[in-house]
Biotite code that builds the C-alpha atoms (Angstrom):
import biotite.structure as struc

atoms = struc.array([
    struc.Atom([5.703, -7.514, 22.641], chain_id="A", res_id=1, res_name="MET", atom_name="CA", element="C"),
    struc.Atom([4.663, -6.270, 19.200], chain_id="A", res_id=2, res_name="VAL", atom_name="CA", element="C"),
    struc.Atom([4.394, -9.021, 16.642], chain_id="A", res_id=3, res_name="LYS", atom_name="CA", element="C"),
    struc.Atom([6.010, -8.463, 13.250], chain_id="A", res_id=4, res_name="GLU", atom_name="CA", element="C"),
    struc.Atom([2.687, -8.995, 11.454], chain_id="A", res_id=5, res_name="LYS", atom_name="CA", element="C"),
    struc.Atom([1.097, -6.089, 13.336], chain_id="A", res_id=6, res_name="VAL", atom_name="CA", element="C"),
    struc.Atom([3.986, -3.767, 12.472], chain_id="A", res_id=7, res_name="PHE", atom_name="CA", element="C"),
    struc.Atom([3.982, -4.968, 8.858], chain_id="A", res_id=8, res_name="TYR", atom_name="CA", element="C"),
    struc.Atom([0.229, -4.504, 8.475], chain_id="A", res_id=9, res_name="TYR", atom_name="CA", element="C"),
    struc.Atom([0.290, -1.012, 9.981], chain_id="A", res_id=10, res_name="SER", atom_name="CA", element="C"),
    struc.Atom([2.757, 0.132, 7.300], chain_id="A", res_id=11, res_name="CYS", atom_name="CA", element="C"),
    struc.Atom([0.989, -1.578, 4.400], chain_id="A", res_id=12, res_name="SER", atom_name="CA", element="C"),
    struc.Atom([-1.517, 1.154, 3.556], chain_id="A", res_id=13, res_name="GLU", atom_name="CA", element="C"),
    struc.Atom([1.208, 3.798, 3.358], chain_id="A", res_id=14, res_name="MET", atom_name="CA", element="C"),
    struc.Atom([3.410, 1.563, 1.229], chain_id="A", res_id=15, res_name="ILE", atom_name="CA", element="C"),
    struc.Atom([0.569, 0.826, -1.181], chain_id="A", res_id=16, res_name="ILE", atom_name="CA", element="C"),
    struc.Atom([-0.540, 4.459, -1.435], chain_id="A", res_id=17, res_name="LEU", atom_name="CA", element="C"),
    struc.Atom([3.029, 5.614, -2.074], chain_id="A", res_id=18, res_name="LYS", atom_name="CA", element="C"),
    struc.Atom([3.266, 3.252, -5.048], chain_id="A", res_id=19, res_name="GLN", atom_name="CA", element="C"),
    struc.Atom([-0.104, 4.403, -6.385], chain_id="A", res_id=20, res_name="LEU", atom_name="CA", element="C"),
    struc.Atom([1.018, 8.024, -6.214], chain_id="A", res_id=21, res_name="LEU", atom_name="CA", element="C"),
    struc.Atom([3.539, 7.075, -8.907], chain_id="A", res_id=22, res_name="LYS", atom_name="CA", element="C"),
    struc.Atom([1.147, 5.194, -11.198], chain_id="A", res_id=23, res_name="GLU", atom_name="CA", element="C"),
    struc.Atom([-2.009, 3.095, -11.294], chain_id="A", res_id=24, res_name="ASP", atom_name="CA", element="C"),
    struc.Atom([-1.283, -0.611, -10.826], chain_id="A", res_id=25, res_name="MET", atom_name="CA", element="C"),
    struc.Atom([-3.153, -3.886, -10.636], chain_id="A", res_id=26, res_name="TYR", atom_name="CA", element="C"),
    struc.Atom([-2.842, -6.008, -7.512], chain_id="A", res_id=27, res_name="GLY", atom_name="CA", element="C"),
    struc.Atom([-0.246, -8.551, -8.610], chain_id="A", res_id=28, res_name="TYR", atom_name="CA", element="C"),
    struc.Atom([1.902, -5.805, -10.128], chain_id="A", res_id=29, res_name="GLN", atom_name="CA", element="C"),
    struc.Atom([1.661, -3.798, -6.920], chain_id="A", res_id=30, res_name="LEU", atom_name="CA", element="C"),
    struc.Atom([2.818, -6.767, -4.857], chain_id="A", res_id=31, res_name="GLY", atom_name="CA", element="C"),
    struc.Atom([5.756, -7.406, -7.177], chain_id="A", res_id=32, res_name="GLU", atom_name="CA", element="C"),
    struc.Atom([6.881, -3.764, -7.213], chain_id="A", res_id=33, res_name="VAL", atom_name="CA", element="C"),
    struc.Atom([6.703, -3.523, -3.426], chain_id="A", res_id=34, res_name="ILE", atom_name="CA", element="C"),
    struc.Atom([8.673, -6.738, -2.987], chain_id="A", res_id=35, res_name="SER", atom_name="CA", element="C"),
    struc.Atom([11.281, -5.673, -5.527], chain_id="A", res_id=36, res_name="GLU", atom_name="CA", element="C"),
    struc.Atom([11.746, -2.158, -4.153], chain_id="A", res_id=37, res_name="GLN", atom_name="CA", element="C"),
    struc.Atom([12.039, -3.419, -0.565], chain_id="A", res_id=38, res_name="SER", atom_name="CA", element="C"),
    struc.Atom([14.547, -6.139, -1.506], chain_id="A", res_id=39, res_name="ASP", atom_name="CA", element="C"),
    struc.Atom([11.996, -8.751, -0.460], chain_id="A", res_id=40, res_name="GLY", atom_name="CA", element="C"),
    struc.Atom([11.380, -7.364, 3.030], chain_id="A", res_id=41, res_name="VAL", atom_name="CA", element="C"),
    struc.Atom([7.742, -6.621, 2.164], chain_id="A", res_id=42, res_name="PHE", atom_name="CA", element="C"),
    struc.Atom([6.247, -9.561, 0.301], chain_id="A", res_id=43, res_name="ARG", atom_name="CA", element="C"),
    struc.Atom([2.567, -8.918, -0.145], chain_id="A", res_id=44, res_name="MET", atom_name="CA", element="C"),
    struc.Atom([0.917, -12.104, -1.283], chain_id="A", res_id=45, res_name="LYS", atom_name="CA", element="C"),
    struc.Atom([-2.652, -12.086, -2.540], chain_id="A", res_id=46, res_name="ALA", atom_name="CA", element="C"),
    struc.Atom([-4.080, -13.244, 0.802], chain_id="A", res_id=47, res_name="GLY", atom_name="CA", element="C"),
    struc.Atom([-2.651, -10.155, 2.491], chain_id="A", res_id=48, res_name="VAL", atom_name="CA", element="C"),
    struc.Atom([-2.712, -7.600, -0.315], chain_id="A", res_id=49, res_name="LEU", atom_name="CA", element="C"),
    struc.Atom([-6.264, -7.944, -1.620], chain_id="A", res_id=50, res_name="TYR", atom_name="CA", element="C"),
    struc.Atom([-8.053, -7.575, 1.736], chain_id="A", res_id=51, res_name="PRO", atom_name="CA", element="C"),
    struc.Atom([-6.051, -4.382, 2.319], chain_id="A", res_id=52, res_name="ILE", atom_name="CA", element="C"),
    struc.Atom([-6.960, -3.096, -1.154], chain_id="A", res_id=53, res_name="LEU", atom_name="CA", element="C"),
    struc.Atom([-10.663, -3.839, -0.606], chain_id="A", res_id=54, res_name="TYR", atom_name="CA", element="C"),
    struc.Atom([-10.552, -2.086, 2.775], chain_id="A", res_id=55, res_name="LYS", atom_name="CA", element="C"),
    struc.Atom([-8.888, 0.944, 1.166], chain_id="A", res_id=56, res_name="MET", atom_name="CA", element="C"),
    struc.Atom([-11.468, 0.954, -1.624], chain_id="A", res_id=57, res_name="GLU", atom_name="CA", element="C"),
    struc.Atom([-14.293, 0.849, 0.916], chain_id="A", res_id=58, res_name="LYS", atom_name="CA", element="C"),
    struc.Atom([-12.678, 3.761, 2.803], chain_id="A", res_id=59, res_name="ALA", atom_name="CA", element="C"),
    struc.Atom([-12.528, 5.751, -0.442], chain_id="A", res_id=60, res_name="GLY", atom_name="CA", element="C"),
    struc.Atom([-8.713, 5.905, -0.603], chain_id="A", res_id=61, res_name="TYR", atom_name="CA", element="C"),
    struc.Atom([-8.512, 4.039, -3.899], chain_id="A", res_id=62, res_name="ILE", atom_name="CA", element="C"),
    struc.Atom([-10.784, 3.238, -6.808], chain_id="A", res_id=63, res_name="GLU", atom_name="CA", element="C"),
    struc.Atom([-10.646, 0.010, -8.770], chain_id="A", res_id=64, res_name="MET", atom_name="CA", element="C"),
    struc.Atom([-11.169, -0.006, -12.511], chain_id="A", res_id=65, res_name="LYS", atom_name="CA", element="C"),
    struc.Atom([-11.494, -3.147, -14.629], chain_id="A", res_id=66, res_name="GLU", atom_name="CA", element="C"),
    struc.Atom([-9.369, -3.209, -17.776], chain_id="A", res_id=67, res_name="VAL", atom_name="CA", element="C"),
    struc.Atom([-9.285, -6.009, -20.361], chain_id="A", res_id=68, res_name="LYS", atom_name="CA", element="C"),
    struc.Atom([-5.840, -7.133, -21.463], chain_id="A", res_id=69, res_name="THR", atom_name="CA", element="C"),
    struc.Atom([-4.722, -8.420, -24.867], chain_id="A", res_id=70, res_name="ASP", atom_name="CA", element="C"),
    struc.Atom([-5.321, -11.958, -23.646], chain_id="A", res_id=71, res_name="THR", atom_name="CA", element="C"),
    struc.Atom([-8.895, -11.050, -22.653], chain_id="A", res_id=72, res_name="ARG", atom_name="CA", element="C"),
    struc.Atom([-8.066, -11.249, -18.982], chain_id="A", res_id=73, res_name="ARG", atom_name="CA", element="C"),
    struc.Atom([-9.569, -8.577, -16.803], chain_id="A", res_id=74, res_name="VAL", atom_name="CA", element="C"),
    struc.Atom([-7.284, -6.747, -14.423], chain_id="A", res_id=75, res_name="ARG", atom_name="CA", element="C"),
    struc.Atom([-8.486, -4.452, -11.675], chain_id="A", res_id=76, res_name="ARG", atom_name="CA", element="C"),
    struc.Atom([-6.266, -1.389, -11.662], chain_id="A", res_id=77, res_name="TYR", atom_name="CA", element="C"),
    struc.Atom([-6.009, 0.629, -8.461], chain_id="A", res_id=78, res_name="CYS", atom_name="CA", element="C"),
    struc.Atom([-6.087, 4.405, -8.613], chain_id="A", res_id=79, res_name="HIS", atom_name="CA", element="C"),
    struc.Atom([-5.455, 6.665, -5.625], chain_id="A", res_id=80, res_name="ILE", atom_name="CA", element="C"),
    struc.Atom([-8.235, 9.169, -4.915], chain_id="A", res_id=81, res_name="THR", atom_name="CA", element="C"),
    struc.Atom([-7.970, 12.658, -3.443], chain_id="A", res_id=82, res_name="GLU", atom_name="CA", element="C"),
    struc.Atom([-9.095, 11.179, -0.125], chain_id="A", res_id=83, res_name="ALA", atom_name="CA", element="C"),
    struc.Atom([-6.279, 8.652, -0.445], chain_id="A", res_id=84, res_name="GLY", atom_name="CA", element="C"),
    struc.Atom([-3.753, 11.411, -1.131], chain_id="A", res_id=85, res_name="ARG", atom_name="CA", element="C"),
    struc.Atom([-4.940, 13.344, 1.931], chain_id="A", res_id=86, res_name="SER", atom_name="CA", element="C"),
    struc.Atom([-4.822, 10.213, 4.073], chain_id="A", res_id=87, res_name="PHE", atom_name="CA", element="C"),
    struc.Atom([-1.293, 9.461, 2.867], chain_id="A", res_id=88, res_name="TYR", atom_name="CA", element="C"),
    struc.Atom([-0.069, 12.979, 3.672], chain_id="A", res_id=89, res_name="ILE", atom_name="CA", element="C"),
    struc.Atom([-1.610, 12.917, 7.171], chain_id="A", res_id=90, res_name="ARG", atom_name="CA", element="C"),
    struc.Atom([-0.238, 9.451, 7.852], chain_id="A", res_id=91, res_name="ARG", atom_name="CA", element="C"),
    struc.Atom([3.199, 10.419, 6.512], chain_id="A", res_id=92, res_name="LEU", atom_name="CA", element="C"),
    struc.Atom([3.340, 13.377, 8.903], chain_id="A", res_id=93, res_name="ASP", atom_name="CA", element="C"),
    struc.Atom([2.588, 11.018, 11.805], chain_id="A", res_id=94, res_name="LYS", atom_name="CA", element="C"),
    struc.Atom([5.142, 8.545, 10.452], chain_id="A", res_id=95, res_name="TRP", atom_name="CA", element="C"),
    struc.Atom([7.894, 11.180, 10.557], chain_id="A", res_id=96, res_name="HIS", atom_name="CA", element="C"),
    struc.Atom([7.051, 11.991, 14.189], chain_id="A", res_id=97, res_name="ILE", atom_name="CA", element="C"),
    struc.Atom([7.084, 8.280, 15.052], chain_id="A", res_id=98, res_name="PHE", atom_name="CA", element="C"),
    struc.Atom([10.319, 7.717, 13.132], chain_id="A", res_id=99, res_name="GLU", atom_name="CA", element="C"),
    struc.Atom([12.075, 10.612, 14.908], chain_id="A", res_id=100, res_name="LYS", atom_name="CA", element="C"),
    struc.Atom([10.982, 9.438, 18.348], chain_id="A", res_id=101, res_name="ALA", atom_name="CA", element="C"),
    struc.Atom([11.947, 5.846, 17.605], chain_id="A", res_id=102, res_name="THR", atom_name="CA", element="C"),
    struc.Atom([15.382, 6.858, 16.310], chain_id="A", res_id=103, res_name="ASN", atom_name="CA", element="C"),
    struc.Atom([15.930, 8.917, 19.455], chain_id="A", res_id=104, res_name="THR", atom_name="CA", element="C"),
    struc.Atom([15.028, 5.997, 21.702], chain_id="A", res_id=105, res_name="LEU", atom_name="CA", element="C"),
    struc.Atom([16.536, 3.130, 19.725], chain_id="A", res_id=106, res_name="VAL", atom_name="CA", element="C"),
    struc.Atom([19.136, 4.603, 17.384], chain_id="A", res_id=107, res_name="GLY", atom_name="CA", element="C"),
])
């Protein structure tokens, strides 16, 4: 039996990249937007979100840039790279195949 965490984690990279295609975001903002847009289905807390972001940065899918705020806090904004865009497109193609097959079998 597939555990929900495994399914959730496997979708996380695509969900994050899709948001970063729209605009650069810092981690907390990214988590809030994802939670809001999914009506709370995907709640990415720091303990889940940041390891995924660091893994994606290491893979070259995103770049992190430090920006100082008005309150002198430093936020690390995530920016999708060309490699990240290519990865997203390839993964999205596979997702559509998976989605179609799943709908045929389950729906």
